[in-house]
C-alpha positions in Angstrom: 92.0 67.0 140.6 90.4 66.8 137.2 92.7 65.4 134.5 92.8 66.3 130.9 90.5 64.1 128.9 91.9 61.3 126.8 90.3 61.2 123.3 90.8 59.0 120.3 93.2 60.6 117.8 91.5 61.6 114.6 93.9 59.5 112.5 93.1 56.2 114.4 89.5 55.8 113.2 88.9 52.7 111.0 88.8 53.8 107.3 85.5 53.9 105.4 85.3 51.3 102.6 85.7 53.8 99.8 89.3 54.3 100.8 90.0 51.9 97.9 89.5 54.7 95.5 92.7 56.4 96.7 93.7 60.0 96.8 92.2 62.4 94.2 94.5 65.0 92.6 91.7 67.5 93.3 88.5 66.8 95.0 85.9 66.7 92.2 83.7 69.7 91.4 81.8 68.1 88.5 80.3 64.9 87.3 83.0 64.6 84.7 85.7 64.7 87.4 83.8 62.1 89.4 83.7 59.8 86.3 87.5 60.2 85.9 87.9 59.0 89.4 85.6 56.1 88.9 83.0 57.4 91.4 79.3 56.7 90.9 78.4 59.1 93.9 79.9 61.2 96.6 79.6 60.2 100.2 80.0 63.8 101.4 79.5 67.1 99.5 81.0 70.3 100.8 79.3 73.5 99.7 81.5 76.6 100.2 81.3 80.4 99.5 85.0 80.5 98.5 86.7 79.4 95.3 88.2 75.9 95.7 91.9 76.3 96.5 93.5 73.0 97.5 95.6 74.6 100.2 95.7 74.2 104.0 94.8 77.9 104.5 91.4 77.2 102.9 88.8 75.5 105.1 87.0 73.5 102.5 90.4 72.0 101.4 91.3 71.0 104.9 88.0 69.3 105.8 87.7 67.8 102.4 91.2 66.2 102.5 90.6 65.2 106.1 87.4 63.3 105.2 89.2 61.8 102.1 91.9 60.5 104.4 89.2 58.8 106.5 88.1 56.9 103.4 85.2 59.0 102.2 84.5 60.2 98.7 84.3 64.0 99.0 83.0 66.4 96.4 83.2 70.3 96.4 80.5 72.7 95.2 82.3 76.0 95.3 80.5 79.3 95.0 77.3 77.9 93.5 74.6 80.0 91.9 72.2 80.1 94.8 69.2 81.4 92.9 67.8 77.9 92.4 68.7 74.3 93.5 70.3 73.2 90.2 73.9 74.0 91.1 73.4 72.1 94.4 72.5 69.0 92.4 75.6 69.1 90.2 77.3 66.2 92.0 74.1 64.2 92.7 72.8 63.3 96.2 75.5 62.7 98.8 75.3 59.3 100.5 75.9 60.7 104.0 75.5 64.5 104.3 76.0 68.0 103.0 78.7 70.1 104.8 77.9 73.8 104.5 80.3 76.7 105.1 80.2 80.4 104.0 83.9 80.1 103.5 87.0 81.5 105.3 85.1 84.7 106.1 81.7 85.5 107.4 79.6 86.3 104.4 78.2 89.6 105.8 81.7 90.9 106.6 82.9 89.7 103.2 80.1 91.6 101.4 79.8 94.8 103.5 82.1 97.4 104.9 82.0 98.6 108.5 79.6 101.3 107.3 77.3 98.7 105.9 78.1 99.6 102.3 78.3 96.8 99.7 81.8 95.8 98.7 82.6 95.4 95.0 85.4 92.9 95.5 86.0 89.5 97.1 89.5 88.2 97.6 88.3 84.6 97.8 86.9 84.7 94.3 88.7 84.4 90.9 89.7 87.9 89.6 88.6 89.5 92.9 85.0 89.6 91.6 82.3 90.5 94.1 78.8 89.1 94.4 79.6 85.4 94.1 78.1 84.5 97.5 74.8 85.6 99.0 74.2 87.4 102.2 74.0 85.0 105.2 75.4 82.3 102.9 74.9 79.5 105.4 71.1 80.1 105.5 70.8 80.3 101.7 72.9 77.2 101.0 71.0 75.2 103.5 67.7 76.1 102.0 68.8 75.1 98.5 70.2 71.8 99.7 66.9 71.1 101.4 65.1 71.8 98.1 67.5 69.6 96.2 67.5 66.6 98.5 65.1 67.0 101.4 66.1 64.0 103.5 69.9 64.5 103.3 71.4 65.6 106.6 72.9 69.1 106.7 75.9 69.8 108.8 76.8 73.5 109.3 80.4 74.7 109.9 82.9 77.4 109.3 83.4 80.7 111.0 79.9 82.1 110.0 78.1 79.2 111.7 80.6 79.0 114.6 80.2 82.6 115.7 76.4 82.4 115.3 75.9 79.3 117.3 73.8 81.0 120.0 71.4 84.0 119.9 73.6 86.9 118.8 73.6 90.6 118.0 73.6 91.1 114.3 75.2 94.4 113.3 73.6 94.5 109.8 70.0 94.2 111.0 70.8 95.9 114.3 69.0 93.3 116.4 69.5 90.0 118.2 69.0 87.1 115.9 68.3 83.4 116.7 71.0 80.8 116.6 71.9 80.2 112.9 71.0 76.5 113.5 67.3 77.5 113.8 67.2 79.9 110.8 69.2 77.5 108.6 67.2 74.4 109.7 70.4 72.4 109.8 70.7 69.1 111.6 73.9 69.8 113.6 76.3 72.7 113.8 80.1 72.3 114.3 81.9 75.2 115.9 85.6 76.0 116.1 88.3 74.2 114.1 86.0 71.1 114.0 88.2 68.2 112.7 87.5 66.1 115.8 83.8 66.5 115.7 83.6 66.2 111.9 85.4 62.9 111.8 83.1 61.5 114.5 79.9 62.7 112.8 81.0 61.3 109.5 81.9 57.8 110.8 78.7 57.6 112.9 76.6 58.5 109.9 78.5 56.0 107.8 77.7 53.3 110.5 74.0 54.0 110.0 73.3 56.1 113.0 70.6 58.8 112.8 71.9 62.3 112.9 69.1 63.2 115.3 70.7 61.0 117.9 74.1 62.8 117.9 73.4 65.2 120.7 76.5 64.7 122.9 79.5 65.4 120.6 81.9 68.0 121.9 82.2 71.1 119.6 78.6 70.7 118.3 75.3 72.4 118.8 71.9 70.8 118.2 68.2 71.6 118.6 66.3 69.5 121.1 62.6 69.4 122.2 63.7 69.5 125.8 66.8 69.5 128.0 68.7 66.2 128.4 67.5 64.4 131.5 70.9 63.5 132.9 72.1 67.1 133.2 71.5 69.4 136.1 70.7 72.9 134.7 72.2 75.9 136.5 70.5 79.2 135.6 73.1 81.8 134.6 71.5 84.4 136.7 72.1 82.1 139.8 75.8 82.0 139.0 76.2 85.7 138.5 72.9 87.5 138.9 72.7 90.8 137.1 72.2 93.7 139.6 72.4 91.8 142.9 75.2 90.6 145.1 75.9 86.9 144.9 76.1 85.5 148.5 77.8 82.1 147.7 81.3 82.0 146.2 81.1 83.2 142.6 82.8 80.8 140.2 83.4 83.7 137.8 85.0 86.0 140.3 88.7 86.7 139.7 91.2 85.2 142.2 94.6 86.6 142.9 96.5 83.3 143.5 96.2 80.3 141.2 99.1 78.2 142.7 98.2 74.5 142.5 100.6 73.8 145.4 101.0 76.1 148.4 104.5 77.0 149.3 104.8 77.1 153.1 108.2 78.8 152.9 106.8 82.0 151.5 106.2 84.8 153.9 102.8 86.6 153.8 103.0 89.7 151.7 100.6 92.7 151.5 100.0 93.2 147.8 97.0 94.4 145.9 95.1 91.4 144.4 95.6 91.0 140.6 93.3 89.1 138.3 95.5 86.1 137.7 92.8 83.4 137.3 89.2 82.8 138.2 88.0 80.4 140.9 87.3 76.9 139.5 83.7 76.0 139.0 81.8 74.5 141.9 79.8 72.4 139.4 80.9 69.3 137.5 81.0 70.0 133.8 80.1 66.4 133.0 76.8 66.5 134.8 75.8 70.2 134.9 75.0 72.7 132.2 74.3 76.5 132.2 71.0 77.9 131.1 71.4 81.1 129.2 68.6 83.6 129.1 66.2 82.7 126.3 66.4 84.4 122.9 63.1 86.2 123.3 64.4 88.0 126.5 67.7 88.9 124.9 66.0 90.5 122.0 64.4 93.1 124.4 67.0 93.5 127.2 70.5 94.8 126.3 71.8 94.4 129.8 70.7 90.8 129.9 72.4 90.3 126.6 75.7 91.5 128.0 75.3 89.1 130.9 74.6 86.2 128.6 77.6 87.1 126.5 79.8 87.2 129.6 78.7 83.8 130.8 79.2 82.3 127.4 82.8 83.5 127.2 83.6 82.3 130.7 82.4 78.7 129.8 84.8 78.1 126.9 87.5 76.2 128.6 87.6 72.8 126.9 88.4 71.0 130.1 86.1 72.6 132.7 83.7 74.7 130.7 80.1 73.5 130.8 77.5 72.9 128.1 75.1 75.7 127.5 71.3 75.6 126.9 69.2 78.4 125.5 65.5 78.4 124.9 64.2 79.5 121.4 60.5 79.5 121.4 59.3 76.0 122.2 62.6 74.3 121.5 66.0 74.2 123.2 69.4 75.0 121.7 72.0 72.6 123.2 75.6 73.7 122.9 78.0 71.0 123.9 81.3 71.6 125.6 84.1 73.1 123.6 86.2 70.6 121.5 89.4 69.1 123.0 92.4 70.8 121.3 94.3 68.8 118.7 97.6 67.3 119.8 100.8 68.0 117.9 100.6 64.6 116.2 97.0 65.4 115.1 98.1 68.9 113.9 100.9 67.3 111.9 98.4 64.8 110.4 96.0 67.6 109.3 98.7 69.8 107.7 100.4 66.8 106.2 97.4 65.8 104.0 98.1 65.7 100.3 97.2 69.3 99.3 97.9 70.3 95.7 98.6 73.8 97.1 97.1 75.5 94.0 93.6 76.6 92.9 91.5 74.0 91.1 92.4 73.9 87.4 88.9 75.0 86.3 89.9 78.6 87.2 92.5 78.7 84.6 94.8 81.7 84.8 92.3 83.7 87.0 93.9 85.3 90.0 92.5 84.6 93.4 93.9 87.4 95.7 93.6 85.5 99.0 95.6 82.6 97.5 98.3 84.8 96.1 98.6 86.3 99.5 99.2 83.0 101.4 100.5 80.6 98.8 104.0 80.6 100.2 103.1 81.0 103.9 103.2 78.4 106.6 100.8 78.1 109.6 102.7 76.9 112.6 100.0 76.9 115.2 96.4 77.7 116.1 94.6 79.5 118.8 95.3 82.7 120.7 95.4 83.5 124.4 95.4 87.2 123.8 91.7 87.5 124.2 91.4 90.9 122.4 87.8 91.8 122.8 87.3 92.9 119.1 88.7 89.7 117.7 86.9 86.4 117.2 90.0 84.1 117.0 89.7 83.1 120.6 86.0 82.4 120.3 86.6 80.3 117.2 89.9 78.6 117.8 90.2 78.7 121.6 92.8 80.0 124.1 94.9 76.9 124.2 97.7 77.0 121.5 97.7 73.9 119.2 101.2 73.5 117.8 102.7 71.6 114.9 106.1 69.9 115.2 109.2 71.5 113.8 109.6 68.6 111.4 106.1 69.0 110.0 106.7 72.7 109.5 110.0 72.2 107.7 108.4 69.5 105.6 105.7 72.0 104.4 108.4 74.5 103.5 110.0 71.9 101.3 106.5 71.1 99.8 106.1 74.8 98.9 109.5 74.8 97.3 108.6 71.8 95.2 104.9 72.5 94.3 104.2 76.2 94.2 104.6 77.6 90.7 107.0 80.4 90.4 108.4 80.0 93.9 111.2 82.5 94.4 112.8 81.2 97.5 110.9 83.4 99.8 108.5 82.1 102.5 106.1 85.0 102.9 105.1 84.2 106.5 106.0 81.7 109.2 103.3 82.3 111.8 99.6 82.0 112.6 96.9 84.0 114.4 99.9 85.4 116.3 103.4 85.1 115.2 105.0 84.5 118.6 102.7 82.2 120.6 104.3 79.0 119.2 104.6 76.4 122.0 103.7 78.9 124.6 101.1 78.1 127.2 100.2 77.5 130.9 102.9 75.8 132.9 100.4 74.5 135.5 98.1 71.8 134.2 95.6 72.2 137.1 95.5 76.0 136.6 94.9 75.5 132.8 92.1 73.0 133.4 90.2 75.3 135.7 91.1 78.7 134.4 88.3 81.0 133.1 90.5 84.1 132.6 89.6 85.6 129.2 93.2 86.6 128.5 96.6 85.2 129.6 98.3 88.5 128.9 95.9 91.2 130.2 96.0 93.2 132.3 99.4 91.7 132.9 101.1 88.5 131.7 100.0 85.6 133.9 102.7 84.3 136.2 102.0 80.8 135.0 102.4 81.6 131.3 105.5 80.2 129.7 107.0 83.1 127.7 110.2 81.4 126.6 110.5 81.8 122.8 113.3 79.2 122.5 111.1 76.9 120.3 110.2 79.8 117.9 113.9 80.9 117.7 115.0 77.3 116.9 112.3 77.0 114.3 113.4 80.2 112.6 117.0 79.1 112.5 116.1 75.7 111.0 113.7 77.2 108.5 116.5 79.4 107.1 118.6 76.3 106.5 116.1 74.6 104.2 117.6 74.1 100.8 116.2 76.4 98.2 114.9 78.9 100.7 116.5 82.4 100.5 114.4 84.3 103.0 111.8 83.5 105.7 109.6 86.4 106.6 107.4 86.8 109.6 104.3 88.7 108.5 101.8 87.6 111.1 101.1 90.0 113.9 103.8 90.0 116.6 102.4 90.2 120.2 105.0 92.7 121.3 104.2 92.6 125.0 105.2 88.9 124.9 108.2 89.6 122.6 109.8 92.0 125.0 109.9 89.1 127.5 112.5 87.5 125.2 115.1 89.9 123.9 116.8 87.0 122.1 113.6 86.5 120.1 113.3 90.2 119.1 117.0 90.1 118.0 116.4 87.0 115.9 113.3 88.4 114.4 114.7 91.8 113.6 118.0 90.5 112.3 116.7 87.8 109.9 112.9 88.0 109.4 111.8 91.6 108.8 111.8 92.8 105.2 112.2 96.5 106.1 108.8 96.8 107.8 107.2 95.0 110.8 103.5 95.3 111.5 102.4 95.5 115.1 99.0 96.4 116.6 99.0 98.8 119.5 95.4 99.6 118.4 95.2 102.8 120.4 97.2 105.1 122.6 94.6 105.9 125.3 94.0 103.8 128.4 90.1 103.7 128.3 89.7 102.0 124.9 92.9 99.9 125.5 91.4 98.4 128.7 88.2 97.5 126.9 90.2 96.0 124.0 92.2 94.1 126.5 95.4 95.4 125.0 98.6 96.6 126.8 99.4 100.3 127.2 101.9 102.2 125.1 104.7 101.4 127.6 105.1 98.0 126.1 105.1 99.5 122.6 107.8 101.9 123.5 109.9 99.1 125.0 109.5 97.0 121.9 110.3 99.9 119.6 113.5 100.6 121.5 114.5 97.0 121.2 113.5 96.9 117.5 115.6 99.9 116.7 118.6 98.7 118.7 118.8 95.3 117.0 118.1 96.8 113.6 121.1 99.1 114.1 123.2 96.2 115.3 122.3 94.3 112.1 123.1 97.3 110.0 119.6 97.6 108.7 117.1 100.5 108.3 113.8 99.0 109.4 110.5 100.5 110.5 107.6 99.6 112.6 104.1 99.9 111.1 101.5 100.2 113.8 97.8 99.5 113.4 95.0 101.4 115.1 91.2 101.0 115.4 88.8 103.9 115.2 85.4 104.1 116.9 86.0 101.1 119.2 83.6 100.9 122.1 85.0 103.0 125.0 86.5 105.5 122.6 85.6 109.1 123.1 86.2 112.0 120.7 89.0 113.2 123.0 90.6 109.7 122.9 90.6 109.8 119.1 92.0 113.3 119.0 94.8 112.3 121.4 95.6 109.3 119.1 95.6 111.7 116.1 98.0 114.1 117.9 100.2 111.1 118.8 100.3 110.1 115.1 101.2 113.6 114.1 103.9 113.9 116.7 105.5 110.7 115.6 105.1 111.5 111.9 102.8 108.6 111.1 100.2 108.8 108.3 97.7 106.0 108.2 96.9 104.9 104.7 94.1 102.3 104.9 92.0 102.6 108.1 89.0 100.8 109.4 86.3 101.7 111.9 85.4 99.1 114.5 83.4 96.3 112.9 81.0 94.5 115.4 81.3 90.9 114.3 79.2 88.2 115.9 80.0 86.9 119.4 83.0 89.2 120.2 83.1 90.9 123.6 83.5 94.3 121.9 80.3 93.6 119.9 78.5 93.0 123.2 79.8 96.3 124.4 78.7 98.0 121.2 75.1 96.7 121.5 74.6 96.9 125.2 76.8 99.9 126.1 77.9 97.8 129.1 81.2 96.2 129.9 80.8 92.4 129.8 84.4 91.9 131.0 83.1 92.8 134.5 80.0 91.6 136.4 77.0 93.0 134.6 74.5 95.0 136.6 71.3 96.9 135.9 72.1 99.6 138.4 75.5 101.2 138.8 76.8 99.2 135.9 80.1 99.8 134.1 78.7 101.8 131.2 80.6 102.0 128.0 80.8 105.0 125.7 80.0 103.8 122.2 80.5 105.8 119.0 77.5 104.7 117.0 76.1 107.5 114.9 77.4 107.7 111.3 78.8 111.2 111.8 80.7 110.3 115.0 82.1 107.1 113.4 83.2 109.1 110.3 84.9 111.7 112.6 86.8 109.0 114.4 88.0 107.5 111.1 88.8 110.9 109.8 91.0 111.7 112.8 93.1 108.6 112.0 93.7 110.2 108.5 94.2 113.8 109.8 96.7 114.4 106.9 94.1 113.8 104.2 92.6 117.1 102.9 89.3 115.3 102.2 88.9 115.0 106.0 89.8 118.5 107.1 86.3 120.0 107.0 84.9 117.2 109.1 87.8 117.4 111.6 87.5 121.2 111.9 83.8 120.9 112.7 84.6 118.2 115.3 87.4 120.2 116.9 85.1 123.3 117.1 82.4 121.3 118.8 85.0 119.8 121.2 86.3 123.3 122.1 89.6 122.6 120.5 89.8 125.4 117.9 93.4 126.0 118.9 94.3 122.9 117.0 93.1 124.4 113.7 95.7 126.5 111.9 99.2 126.5 110.4 101.2 126.3 113.6 103.3 123.1 114.1 101.0 122.2 117.1 97.9 122.3 115.0 96.2 119.2 113.6 94.6 120.6 110.4 94.8 123.9 108.6 92.2 126.7 108.9 91.3 126.9 105.2 89.9 124.1 103.1 93.0 123.3 101.0 91.3 120.3 99.5 89.7 122.8 97.1 92.9 124.5 96.2 95.4 123.6 93.5 98.4 121.5 94.4 100.6 124.5 94.3 98.3 126.5 96.6 98.2 123.6 99.0 102.1 123.5 99.0 102.3 127.3 99.3 104.9 127.1 96.6 105.8 129.7 94.0 103.8 132.9 94.2 101.7 131.4 97.0 104.6 131.5 99.5 107.2 129.1 100.7 105.8 128.2 104.2 104.3 124.9 103.3 102.0 123.1 105.7 102.7 119.4 106.0 102.4 116.7 108.6 105.6 115.2 107.1 108.8 116.8 106.2 110.4 116.7 102.8 113.6 114.7 102.3 116.7 115.4 100.3 117.5 111.7 100.2 116.5 109.6 97.2 113.9 106.9 97.7 115.1 103.3 97.9 112.6 100.4 97.4 112.9 97.3 99.4 110.5 94.4 99.1 108.1 93.6 101.9 106.9 90.0 101.9 104.0 88.5 103.7 100.3 87.9 103.6 99.3 91.3 104.6 101.2 93.3 102.0 102.7 91.8 99.0 104.9 93.7 96.5 107.2 96.5 97.3 107.0 99.3 99.9 109.1 102.4 100.1 112.0 102.3 102.5 113.8 105.6 103.2 117.5 105.1 103.6 117.9 108.2 105.8 116.1 106.3 108.6 113.4 109.0 108.8 110.4 107.4 107.1 108.7 104.4 105.8 105.5 103.5 104.0 103.4 100.4 103.8 99.8 99.5 103.3 98.4 96.3 104.5 95.5 93.9 104.3 94.8 90.8 106.4 93.3 87.6 105.0 90.9 85.4 107.0 89.6 86.2 110.9 87.0 90.2 110.9 87.4 93.7 109.8 89.4 95.0 106.9 93.1 95.2 107.4 94.6 98.5 108.3 97.7 99.8 106.7 99.8 102.7 107.8 102.2 104.9 106.1 104.6 105.2 108.9 107.3 107.7 109.6 109.5 107.3 112.5 112.4 109.3 113.9 112.8 113.0 114.2 112.3 113.7 110.5 110.1 112.2 107.8 110.8 111.3 104.2 108.7 112.3 101.3 105.9 110.1 100.0 106.6 107.6 97.3 103.9 108.3 94.7 105.0 105.4 92.5 103.7 102.5 94.6 100.0 101.6 94.4 98.3 100.8 97.6 98.1 97.1 98.5 94.6 95.7 98.8 93.0 95.3 102.2 91.6 91.8 102.6 89.0 91.0 105.2 89.1 88.4 108.0 86.3 86.4 109.9 86.5 88.6 112.8 89.1 90.9 113.8 92.2 91.7 111.8 95.2 89.4 111.7 95.5 86.0 110.2 93.4 83.0 111.0 94.5 80.6 108.4 92.3 77.6 107.6 89.3 78.7 109.6 86.5 76.4 109.2 
């Protein structure tokens, strides 16, 4: 049996000599600040597309403070003017290397909407100002650093580089692009949360080693003239050949039983096999690597691209996944095995670094929306085993949850209380990529080492997954006891199919940690798109809703669920979107901010979008599992409009769509109709209401309420400020944005119950902030 690898903890490396300079109040961003610290030069300079905020939710701060703790002098060049090299020379030449990142978000997703339209704002920039980072920031920053100091090594990192580490489909140019390492001409690329690799690279460079010799570090990708001699290369088409049956046992084929020890007392049962885990690899990960199809072939063969994407995703297990190699022209891209996850002690070390927890003083009183959103939040873990196909958290952070200790988390809450200006006693979020995966994971070490299952909770929760929420419940209770803390909110997305496995957790959450509204993400109501999203059916939503309402009533609180939905996701037909719209109308929900599917690099759903093939199953040229993909602008607009069926601006497009679908019976003033027959968007408000002389039979997808509005604060990253809470239990409103990991956050004005309250016109919409890939929070992505 293969055991988990023992690695040197990141805090046990001998310190670099410059440790004598001590800890800087802020990492310097100018020569003047370097002079104040007594530095003649920087050992490492980090160039980032974000404003410099010294907070553990900002990647440049985490890696900067980590390298400082290793004894290095670290400078920050934040949001430089990229039009020439001058800004990249502001701190002089680094002694060791430049570290480049586009920031907490992919620069293309940060700058463009899902419809490829230029955004005018940027939540990671002072005063929300757009245009402070270039398109494909990693490429541009690398070019300017080369112009400034040609011989200085360039290390690429962050989510933009991480998700572009191999040949990938690029939505903005609608073609397959080379690995970013080739286009940026970097020396080495770090993928994932790369603390372990970063520390090793820094110390080896400091010891005088040539960066070109660092070809075997986990969590890195490099360019080689030829494949390493000591590896046996297995062609991916031999493992799972597209279009032909594989005679030998397929290491990627799902297996129905993953027991590490056979129980001879069990009687044989006739049951339908379920995809619990995949068969362990027949090849040793230490001596074999998988050859992906070359870039040139992927650029002309969509089915082969889906095959390559599938193989890549199935080789991400840090313990048994193999290195990958991919030809680009006359050179080889070598992608080492995934990094070993950080231990709890290492996580505590990283989050215990001396962060100032505020933006750099040079920004003065300028507001940085992303900071305002997370300044009183605490990240309790990393990773996600949900595997949602539209989200890049798993590809970036991995499936194995990396947890902080309870003591470390409570210490950070105290740090927030003592350091954050204007702290009101409210912790806006105690969570992470998913709120309720803290200390959950596989109960069988052998199964975890060999598992290649893309999700631990789809199509069903794995039998070997620990779903006991006792650690999370205990953490919540202890957090509420911290002196000076009045309220601890949970604003991260709750995985409700996991939550219903622990009624005690749901009760604890609903009773103490919901500020009137709780955001959850069913994403859709129809089976076809849900299966491709790898999301549970609406049965789990209904169970959670019943529990939520039960425990809210027991606590004497009027609280409401705010569901998120995605439009135009691969696998979604016009009928699917129509059924979702009818469900929304039936349940009196009105979506405020909505977002079409955004094909971010490396996601399984992006592979579906490009190839129109399902990479979650074996990819074939003939009789393949084809995927319906809404691609045209008109169809994508229609799908988005159906989510906002109540908006008069969308009625004309919806009517045209319903007519084309043969659903004209859904047009009219009857309660069963989705939109009215006439274009009321061109009428006066009184005419649209059918009030006064125009008649009293008003058309509405919500009902009026005789109850006065009551406002209750909703705290959390996704929606700050106040949201309307209807005391009659018949309606709620909220708009949301998610900072960090994908497409723009989706907010819903939700109405639940048999009736629906009137709309609160006094509350402005909360801004929708973008993530690296997928909605939801991915704090501190690097």
